[in-house]
C-alpha positions in Angstrom: -86.6 -93.7 -79.5 -85.9 -96.3 -76.8 -86.7 -95.1 -73.3 -84.0 -95.7 -70.6 -85.0 -97.9 -67.7 -83.8 -97.9 -64.0 -80.9 -100.4 -63.6 -81.5 -101.9 -60.1 -78.2 -104.0 -60.2 -76.1 -100.9 -60.8 -77.8 -99.2 -57.9 -76.9 -102.1 -55.5 -73.3 -102.1 -56.8 -72.9 -98.4 -56.0 -74.2 -98.9 -52.4 -71.8 -101.8 -51.8 -68.8 -99.8 -53.2 -69.6 -96.8 -50.9 -69.8 -99.1 -47.9 -66.4 -100.5 -48.7 -64.8 -97.0 -48.9 -66.3 -96.0 -45.6 -65.0 -99.1 -43.9 -61.5 -98.6 -45.3 -61.4 -94.9 -44.1 -62.4 -95.8 -40.6 -60.1 -98.7 -40.1 -57.0 -96.8 -41.5 -57.6 -93.5 -39.5 -54.4 -92.6 -37.4 -54.9 -93.0 -33.7 -55.0 -89.7 -31.7 -53.0 -89.7 -28.5 -54.5 -87.3 -25.9 -52.0 -85.8 -23.5 -52.5 -83.4 -20.6 -49.9 -81.2 -19.0 -51.0 -80.1 -15.6 -47.6 -79.8 -14.0 -46.2 -76.3 -13.4 -42.6 -75.3 -12.5 -42.8 -72.8 -9.7 -44.1 -69.6 -11.3 -44.1 -70.9 -14.9 -47.5 -70.7 -16.5 -48.7 -74.2 -17.0 -50.7 -73.4 -20.1 -48.5 -74.1 -23.1 -49.2 -74.5 -26.7 -46.7 -76.5 -28.7 -45.7 -74.9 -32.0 -45.2 -78.3 -33.7 -48.4 -80.4 -33.8 -48.2 -83.3 -31.4 -48.0 -86.7 -33.3 -48.7 -90.2 -32.2 -46.2 -93.0 -32.0 -47.4 -94.0 -35.4 -46.3 -91.6 -38.1 -47.8 -91.5 -41.5 -45.8 -90.4 -44.5 -47.8 -87.2 -45.0 -47.1 -85.9 -41.4 -43.4 -86.7 -41.8 -43.2 -84.8 -45.0 -45.0 -81.7 -43.5 -42.6 -81.6 -40.5 -39.6 -81.9 -42.8 -40.9 -79.1 -45.0 -41.6 -76.9 -42.0 -38.2 -77.5 -40.5 -36.6 -76.7 -43.8 -38.5 -73.5 -44.0 -37.4 -72.5 -40.5 -33.8 -73.4 -41.4 -34.0 -71.2 -44.5 -35.5 -68.3 -42.5 -33.5 -68.4 -39.2 -30.4 -70.3 -40.1 -28.5 -71.3 -36.9 -31.4 -70.1 -34.7 -33.9 -72.5 -36.4 -33.6 -74.9 -33.5 -35.1 -72.3 -31.2 -38.3 -72.2 -33.3 -38.5 -76.0 -33.9 -38.3 -76.8 -30.2 -40.0 -73.7 -28.9 -43.3 -73.5 -27.0 -45.6 -70.5 -26.4 -46.0 -69.5 -22.8 -45.2 -67.1 -20.1 -43.2 -67.0 -16.9 -44.4 -64.9 -13.9 -42.0 -63.2 -11.5 -43.9 -61.8 -8.5 -43.1 -60.3 -5.1 -45.0 -58.2 -2.7 -44.8 -55.0 -4.7 -44.6 -55.8 -8.4 -45.6 -58.6 -10.8 -43.8 -59.2 -14.1 -45.1 -61.5 -16.8 -42.3 -62.6 -19.2 -43.2 -64.0 -22.6 -41.2 -66.9 -24.2 -41.5 -65.1 -27.5 -38.9 -62.4 -27.4 -38.0 -63.1 -23.8 -39.4 -59.7 -23.0 -41.7 -58.4 -20.3 -45.3 -58.8 -21.5 -47.0 -57.3 -18.4 -45.7 -55.1 -15.6 -48.2 -54.7 -12.8 -47.5 -52.3 -9.9 -49.2 -53.7 -6.8 -50.8 -51.7 -4.0 -51.7 -48.9 -6.4 -54.8 -48.3 -8.6 -55.5 -46.0 -11.6 -57.7 -42.9 -11.1 -60.7 -45.1 -12.1 -59.8 -47.9 -9.6 -58.3 -50.3 -12.1 -55.1 -52.3 -11.6 -52.1 -50.2 -12.5 -50.2 -51.7 -15.4 -47.1 -50.1 -16.9 -47.0 -52.8 -19.6 -50.0 -54.5 -21.0 -51.6 -55.4 -24.3 -48.4 -54.9 -26.3 -47.8 -51.3 -25.4 -44.1 -52.0 -25.0 -41.4 -53.7 -27.0 -37.8 -54.8 -26.0 -35.9 -56.0 -29.1 -32.3 -56.7 -30.1 -31.7 -56.5 -33.8 -28.6 -58.3 -35.0 -27.0 -59.8 -38.1 -25.6 -63.3 -38.5 -22.6 -64.6 -40.4 -24.9 -66.3 -42.9 -26.3 -62.8 -43.9 -29.6 -62.9 -42.0 -31.0 -60.0 -40.0 -33.0 -61.2 -36.9 -35.1 -59.7 -34.2 -35.3 -61.2 -30.8 -39.0 -60.2 -30.6 -39.7 -62.8 -33.4 -37.8 -65.7 -31.7 -38.6 -68.1 -28.9 -36.7 -68.4 -25.7 -36.7 -71.4 -23.4 -37.3 -70.5 -19.7 -35.8 -72.0 -16.6 -36.9 -71.0 -13.1 -34.5 -71.3 -10.2 -33.8 -69.7 -6.8 -30.9 -67.7 -5.6 -31.4 -67.7 -1.8 -34.7 -65.8 -1.4 -34.5 -64.3 -4.9 -36.5 -65.6 -7.8 -34.4 -66.2 -11.0 -35.7 -66.7 -14.5 -33.3 -67.6 -17.3 -34.5 -67.5 -20.9 -32.3 -68.8 -23.5 -32.4 -68.3 -27.3 -30.7 -71.5 -28.3 -28.5 -72.5 -31.2 -27.5 -75.6 -29.2 -27.2 -76.5 -25.6 -23.8 -74.8 -25.4 -24.6 -71.9 -27.8 -27.3 -69.4 -26.8 -28.3 -65.8 -26.1 -29.6 -65.5 -22.5 -31.9 -63.0 -20.8 -31.6 -63.4 -17.0 -34.1 -61.8 -14.6 -33.6 -61.9 -10.8 -36.2 -60.5 -8.5 -35.7 -59.7 -4.8 -38.4 -59.7 -2.2 -40.2 -56.4 -1.6 -38.1 -54.6 -4.3 -39.2 -52.8 -7.4 -35.7 -53.1 -8.9 -35.1 -56.3 -10.9 -31.7 -57.4 -12.0 -31.5 -58.1 -15.7 -28.6 -59.3 -17.8 -28.0 -59.9 -21.5 -25.2 -62.3 -22.4 -24.3 -64.7 -25.2 -22.3 -67.9 -25.2 -20.6 -69.5 -28.2 -22.1 -67.1 -30.7 -18.9 -65.3 -31.7 -18.9 -67.2 -35.0 -22.7 -66.8 -35.5 -23.3 -63.1 -34.7 -21.9 -60.9 -37.4 -19.7 -58.4 -35.7 -19.5 -56.1 -38.8 -23.3 -55.4 -38.5 -24.6 -53.0 -35.8 -26.3 -54.7 -32.9 -29.2 -52.4 -31.9 -31.2 -52.5 -28.7 -34.7 -50.9 -29.1 -36.9 -50.3 -26.1 -40.2 -48.5 -26.7 -43.2 -47.9 -24.4 -46.5 -46.1 -24.9 -47.4 -44.7 -21.4 -50.9 -45.5 -20.1 -52.9 -42.7 -18.6 -53.0 -43.2 -14.8 -54.2 -40.0 -13.2 -57.4 -38.0 -12.9 -56.1 -34.8 -14.6 -54.7 -35.9 -17.9 -53.5 -32.4 -18.7 -51.5 -32.2 -15.4 -50.1 -35.7 -15.8 -49.1 -35.4 -19.4 -47.9 -31.8 -19.8 -46.5 -31.0 -16.4 -45.0 -34.1 -14.9 -44.4 -36.7 -17.6 -40.8 -36.4 -19.0 -38.1 -38.6 -20.5 -35.3 -38.5 -17.9 -31.8 -39.8 -18.4 -28.4 -39.8 -16.8 -25.5 -39.2 -19.2 -22.0 -38.1 -18.5 -22.7 -38.1 -14.8 -25.5 -35.5 -15.2 -29.3 -36.1 -14.9 -31.3 -34.3 -17.6 -34.6 -34.6 -19.4 -36.2 -33.9 -22.8 -39.6 -32.6 -23.6 -42.1 -34.3 -25.8 -41.5 -33.9 -29.5 -37.7 -34.0 -29.2 -35.0 -36.4 -30.2 -31.4 -36.4 -28.9 -28.3 -38.5 -29.5 -26.3 -38.9 -26.3 -23.3 -40.8 -25.0 -22.3 -42.4 -21.8 -25.8 -43.2 -20.7 -26.2 -44.8 -17.3 -30.0 -45.0 -17.3 -33.2 -43.8 -18.9 -36.5 -43.2 -17.1 -39.8 -43.1 -18.8 -41.5 -41.0 -16.1 -45.3 -40.7 -16.0 -46.0 -38.3 -13.1 -46.2 -40.7 -10.2 -44.8 -43.9 -11.9 -41.8 -44.8 -14.0 -40.4 -47.5 -16.2 -36.6 -47.4 -15.9 -33.7 -49.2 -17.5 -30.3 -49.0 -15.9 -27.0 -50.4 -17.3 -23.6 -51.0 -15.7 -21.9 -50.6 -19.1 -23.0 -47.2 -20.4 -24.7 -46.9 -23.8 -23.0 -44.7 -26.4 -24.5 -43.0 -29.4 -27.9 -43.7 -28.0 -31.0 -42.1 -29.6 -33.8 -41.1 -27.2 -37.2 -39.8 -28.4 -40.3 -38.6 -26.6 -43.5 -38.1 -28.5 -46.8 -36.7 -27.2 -49.7 -39.0 -28.1 -52.5 -36.8 -26.8 -54.1 -35.1 -29.8 -57.0 -33.5 -28.0 -57.1 -33.1 -24.2 -60.9 -32.9 -24.2 -61.1 -36.4 -25.6 -60.4 -39.3 -23.2 -57.2 -41.1 -24.2 -55.5 -44.4 -23.4 -51.9 -43.3 -23.9 -50.2 -40.1 -23.1 -46.6 -40.3 -24.4 -44.4 -42.6 -26.4 -40.8 -43.1 -25.1 -38.1 -44.7 -27.3 -34.5 -45.8 -26.7 -32.4 -47.0 -29.6 -28.7 -47.8 -28.8 -26.0 -50.0 -30.3 -24.6 -52.8 -28.1 -20.9 -53.6 -28.1 -19.4 -57.1 -28.4 -16.7 -58.2 -26.0 -14.5 -60.9 -27.5 -17.4 -61.6 -30.0 -20.0 -62.0 -27.2 -22.7 -59.8 -25.6 -22.3 -59.2 -21.9 -24.4 -56.5 -20.2 -25.6 -56.2 -16.6 -28.7 -54.1 -16.4 -31.7 -53.4 -14.1 -35.4 -52.9 -14.6 -37.4 -50.6 -12.4 -41.2 -50.6 -12.6 -42.6 -48.7 -9.7 -43.6 -45.4 -8.0 -41.7 -42.3 -8.7 -41.3 -41.8 -4.9 -38.4 -39.6 -3.8 -38.1 -41.5 -0.5 -37.9 -44.8 -2.4 -35.6 -43.7 -5.2 -33.0 -42.2 -2.9 -32.5 -45.6 -1.3 -30.9 -46.8 -4.6 -27.5 -45.3 -3.8 -25.1 -44.3 -6.6 -27.9 -44.2 -9.2 -29.2 -40.6 -8.9 -32.6 -41.9 -9.7 -34.0 -39.6 -7.0 -33.4 -36.6 -9.3 -36.2 -37.9 -11.6 -38.6 -37.2 -8.8 -38.8 -33.6 -10.0 -38.4 -31.7 -6.8 -37.2 -28.5 -8.6 -33.8 -27.2 -9.5 -31.3 -25.2 -7.5 -32.5 -23.9 -4.1 -36.0 -25.2 -4.7 -34.9 -28.8 -4.9 -32.5 -28.2 -2.0 -35.4 -26.9 0.3 -37.6 -29.9 -0.7 -34.8 -32.4 0.0 -33.4 -31.0 3.2 -36.4 -29.3 4.8 -39.9 -30.2 3.5 -39.5 -34.0 3.0 -37.9 -34.5 6.4 -40.7 -32.5 8.1 -43.3 -34.3 6.0 -41.8 -37.7 6.8 -41.6 -36.9 10.5 -45.3 -35.9 10.7 -46.3 -38.9 8.6 -44.8 -41.1 11.3 -47.4 -39.8 13.8 -50.5 -39.1 11.6 -52.4 -41.1 9.0 -54.6 -38.3 7.8 -52.7 -36.5 5.1 -54.9 -33.4 5.2 -53.9 -32.8 8.8 -50.3 -33.5 7.9 -50.5 -30.7 5.4 -52.1 -28.3 7.9 -49.4 -29.1 10.6 -46.7 -28.8 8.0 -48.1 -25.4 7.0 -48.0 -24.3 10.6 -44.4 -25.4 11.0 -43.4 -23.5 7.8 -45.2 -20.3 8.8 -43.7 -20.4 12.3 -40.2 -20.7 10.7 -41.0 -17.9 8.3 -42.6 -15.6 11.0 -39.3 -13.8 11.7 -39.3 -12.6 8.1 -42.9 -11.4 8.4 -41.9 -9.6 11.5 -38.9 -8.0 9.8 -41.0 -6.9 6.9 -43.7 -5.4 9.2 -41.1 -3.6 11.3 -39.7 -2.0 8.2 -43.2 -0.9 7.2 -43.7 0.6 10.7 -40.4 2.6 10.5 -41.4 3.9 7.0 -44.7 5.0 8.4 -43.0 7.0 11.1 -40.7 8.9 8.7 -43.3 9.3 6.0 -44.3 12.8 7.1 -40.7 13.9 6.7 -40.6 12.4 3.2 -43.8 14.2 2.3 -42.4 17.5 3.5 -39.3 16.8 1.4 -41.4 16.5 -1.7 -43.0 19.8 -1.0 -39.6 21.4 -0.4 -38.1 20.2 -3.7 -40.9 20.2 -6.2 -40.6 19.6 -9.9 -38.6 17.4 -12.2 -35.6 19.7 -12.0 -35.2 18.7 -8.3 -35.7 15.0 -8.8 -32.1 14.1 -8.1 -31.8 16.4 -5.1 -35.1 15.0 -3.8 -33.9 11.5 -4.1 -30.6 12.3 -2.5 -32.3 13.9 0.5 -34.7 11.0 0.8 -31.9 8.5 1.1 -30.2 10.7 3.7 -33.3 10.8 5.9 -33.7 7.0 5.6 -30.0 6.5 6.4 -30.1 8.7 9.5 -33.3 7.0 10.7 -31.8 3.6 10.3 -34.4 2.6 7.7 -33.7 0.8 4.5 -36.1 0.1 1.6 -34.3 -3.2 1.1 -35.1 -4.3 4.6 -38.8 -4.6 3.6 -38.1 -6.2 0.2 -35.5 -8.8 1.3 -37.9 -10.7 3.7 -40.4 -10.9 0.9 -37.8 -12.2 -1.6 -36.6 -14.8 0.9 -40.1 -16.3 1.0 -40.2 -16.8 -2.7 -38.0 -19.9 -2.8 -40.3 -21.5 -0.2 -43.3 -20.7 -2.4 -41.8 -22.3 -5.5 -40.3 -25.2 -3.6 -43.8 -26.2 -2.3 -45.2 -25.6 -5.7 -43.2 -28.7 -6.7 -43.4 -30.6 -3.4 -47.1 -31.2 -3.1 -48.1 -32.2 -6.7 -45.2 -34.7 -7.0 -45.5 -36.3 -3.6 -46.9 -39.8 -4.2 -47.9 -40.1 -0.5 -50.8 -37.8 -1.3 -52.0 -39.7 -4.3 -55.6 -40.9 -3.8 -55.6 -39.7 -0.2 -58.9 -38.0 0.8 -59.5 -35.0 3.0 -62.9 -33.4 3.6 -64.6 -33.2 0.2 -61.4 -33.8 -1.8 -61.0 -37.5 -2.7 -57.5 -37.2 -4.1 -55.1 -34.6 -2.6 -52.7 -35.1 -5.6 -55.4 -33.9 -8.0 -58.1 -31.2 -8.1 -61.2 -31.5 -5.9 -64.7 -31.2 -7.5 -67.8 -29.9 -5.8 -69.7 -29.2 -9.0 -69.4 -30.5 -12.6 -70.1 -27.9 -15.2 -72.1 -28.8 -18.3 -69.6 -26.8 -20.4 -65.9 -25.9 -20.3 -64.6 -22.4 -19.4 -61.4 -21.5 -21.1 -58.4 -21.6 -18.8 -60.7 -22.7 -15.9 -62.1 -26.1 -16.9 -65.4 -28.0 -16.7 -65.6 -28.2 -12.9 -65.6 -26.1 -9.8 -63.0 -26.8 -7.1 -63.6 -25.5 -3.6 -60.0 -25.4 -2.2 -58.8 -22.9 -4.9 -61.8 -20.7 -4.1 -61.0 -20.7 -0.4 -57.3 -20.0 -1.1 -58.3 -17.1 -3.4 -60.5 -15.6 -0.7 -57.7 -15.9 1.9 -55.3 -14.2 -0.5 -57.7 -11.4 -1.1 -58.1 -10.6 2.6 -54.3 -11.0 3.1 -53.5 -8.5 0.3 -56.3 -6.2 1.6 -54.7 -6.2 5.0 -51.2 -5.9 3.6 -52.1 -2.9 1.4 -51.5 -0.4 4.2 -48.2 -2.0 5.0 -47.1 -1.8 1.4 -48.2 1.8 1.2 -46.0 2.6 4.2 -43.1 0.9 2.5 -43.3 3.2 -0.5 -42.0 6.7 -0.5 -44.5 9.5 -1.3 -45.2 9.5 -5.1 -42.9 11.9 -6.8 -43.7 14.1 -9.7 -43.4 12.3 -13.0 -43.4 8.8 -11.4 -46.2 6.2 -11.5 -48.5 5.9 -8.6 -47.7 2.5 -7.2 -50.6 2.6 -4.7 -53.1 2.5 -7.6 -51.4 -0.5 -9.1 -51.5 -2.3 -5.7 -55.3 -1.7 -5.6 -55.6 -3.5 -8.9 -53.4 -6.3 -7.8 -55.7 -7.0 -4.8 -58.4 -8.1 -7.2 -56.3 -9.5 -10.0 -54.1 -11.9 -8.0 -57.0 -13.9 -6.4 -58.8 -14.2 -9.7 -55.6 -15.4 -11.4 -55.0 -17.9 -8.7 -58.6 -19.2 -8.9 -58.2 -19.9 -12.6 -54.7 -21.4 -12.4 -55.3 -23.7 -9.4 -58.7 -25.0 -10.4 -57.0 -27.9 -12.3 -54.0 -28.2 -9.9 -53.4 -30.5 -6.9 -55.9 -29.8 -4.1 -53.1 -30.3 -1.5 -51.4 -27.2 -2.9 -54.5 -25.1 -2.7 -55.1 -26.4 0.9 -51.6 -25.3 1.8 -52.0 -21.8 0.4 -55.4 -21.4 2.1 -54.1 -22.4 5.5 -50.8 -20.5 4.9 -52.6 -17.2 4.2 -54.9 -17.6 7.2 -51.9 -18.1 9.4 -50.0 -15.1 7.9 -53.0 -12.9 8.5 -53.1 -14.1 12.2 -49.3 -13.6 12.6 -49.6 -10.1 11.1 -52.5 -9.2 13.5 -50.4 -10.4 16.5 -47.3 -8.4 15.4 -49.4 -5.3 14.7 -51.3 -5.4 18.0 -49.0 -7.0 20.4 -45.4 -6.7 19.1 -44.9 -3.5 17.2 -45.0 -0.3 19.2 -44.9 2.7 16.9 -44.1 5.2 19.7 -41.0 3.2 20.6 -40.0 3.0 16.9 -40.4 6.8 16.6 -38.3 7.4 19.7 -35.6 5.0 18.4 -35.5 6.8 15.0 -35.1 10.2 16.8 -32.3 8.7 18.8 -30.7 7.4 15.6 -30.8 10.9 14.1 -28.8 12.3 17.0 -26.0 9.8 16.6 -23.0 10.8 14.4 -23.4 9.5 10.9 -21.4 6.4 10.2 -18.5 6.6 7.7 -19.9 5.8 4.3 -18.8 2.6 2.6 -17.1 2.9 -0.8 -20.2 1.6 -2.5 -22.4 4.2 -0.8 -19.8 6.9 -1.6 -19.8 6.0 -5.3 -23.6 6.2 -5.4 -23.7 9.6 -3.7 -21.0 10.9 -6.0 -22.9 9.7 -9.0 -26.1 11.2 -7.8 -24.3 14.5 -7.1 -22.8 14.6 -10.5 -26.2 13.9 -12.1 -27.7 16.7 -10.0 -25.0 19.1 -11.2 -25.6 18.2 -14.8 -29.3 18.6 -14.4 -28.8 22.1 -12.9 -26.5 23.1 -15.9 -29.2 22.0 -18.3 -31.8 24.0 -16.5 -29.6 27.1 -16.6 -29.1 26.8 -20.3 -32.8 26.8 -20.8 
């Protein structure tokens, strides 16, 4: 067999052929044109990435074919709106003033980031309402060539201008220069409210009017506050104004409503609101709780959704709206007249909200004008409230003193008419003695009842007042949340995993107040009658039960509220001591009662006469039953 030998000539030929190929590739490579874009247009982000690959002045056939195929694919996918994708660029536009910063994405024309300035989260981070795709604003519509499109998938072209001192950003989703869908944002200086309009031009033959045009706005609310439980379960609600009434829905609910003027995605101290001049009809609103376990740290608290059809006018869209990303501050929201946004501040319903609006906010704002320490403002406000309420305390204590004077007579009456068979007679005589002495059981109850609206109004006032947020006083570093003096290594049911000092002080003050008030309450009660429960024993139990209940409940609540109750109870104790030792004279009260007894009894009212007749009739029936036995 012949052995193969190395062919040196063939080897040289291969080297020369490889060299020729390398030379041809280098000399025919397309030139690369390097361009830089360092110019910015006012607040437009200068960093832009072109969707279509930049090409040099020299085209090769392959590149041309790729662009043609790409444009054809966009034409098949988007139809008349293909031009918006062909000429679109990725980028953002920033609208910014002294209080809020909005970053608007070319893709979708929607707000990509919403930063509320001058505020921080509970862990000292910038406070974003929108960031990292937690929100979406989309218009879903059909076209006359049977396509269904979403604005979140399409690219708008931004233009930045000025309207006086206002910044204006116009983003257009173009079919041509004269045919487009426009989102227009206009921001005023130092204002959280941003004008926003949606309008179309020349699209009446492109948008299919027979298909529904749906606006979808969703937002996953970031956690912002120290107490996630308080923020999420007590003060985060989906508010809306429909049919001229402001209402809200709880998490886990969905409602379909008409005539919607605005929706507010409220997250305790901050809100994301959308207002419209042309009310939405047949709007679906949904609130969903995203917290699966409160013991596990979470990013989002609630998901808010709005889905509403938009109406065409002469084949075009034309809506004037407003965005609000800012603090849920009653003082701020009430400046937007005609909107009723202030009702989303959650000051309470009925008389509770009335007291907060007309009494407590004016007093608080007045004191805030003189003091910068909010702990001292709360203490001074408490003093003002207790001074205003002191006549009621005096009235209650005076009634107690009168009952104490006539108590021996009531005790003697029980001994005179013993037994269940004399219950009606005993009650009738008791009321007669009280009436002659000018004493009424209601005179002691009414002052206490009149103080209840104040209690419940302030229960809403302090935890929702954003002025107290992250303001420190003594050991409390945030008066809008609980204070912590000791962190427990475990969690106590209904109490928590920390020890708060202000609730302890408030509970101790309540204990001594109730202890001091026990004798007054005993005087207010008539002697225990046979067959009736002994209320004095129940009061003894309440002296211990009430402080413990408050200690557990307020441990996770706003420290400002515990501070108020602590100072309020101390002042009440002081007022009661002054009334008892320097104002009330039991000898004079006794003399006045004796004088009242000598006076002729006033003519009974019709109501009083009916009560007496009913009691007399019941007494006669009771006597007949006793005789039958």
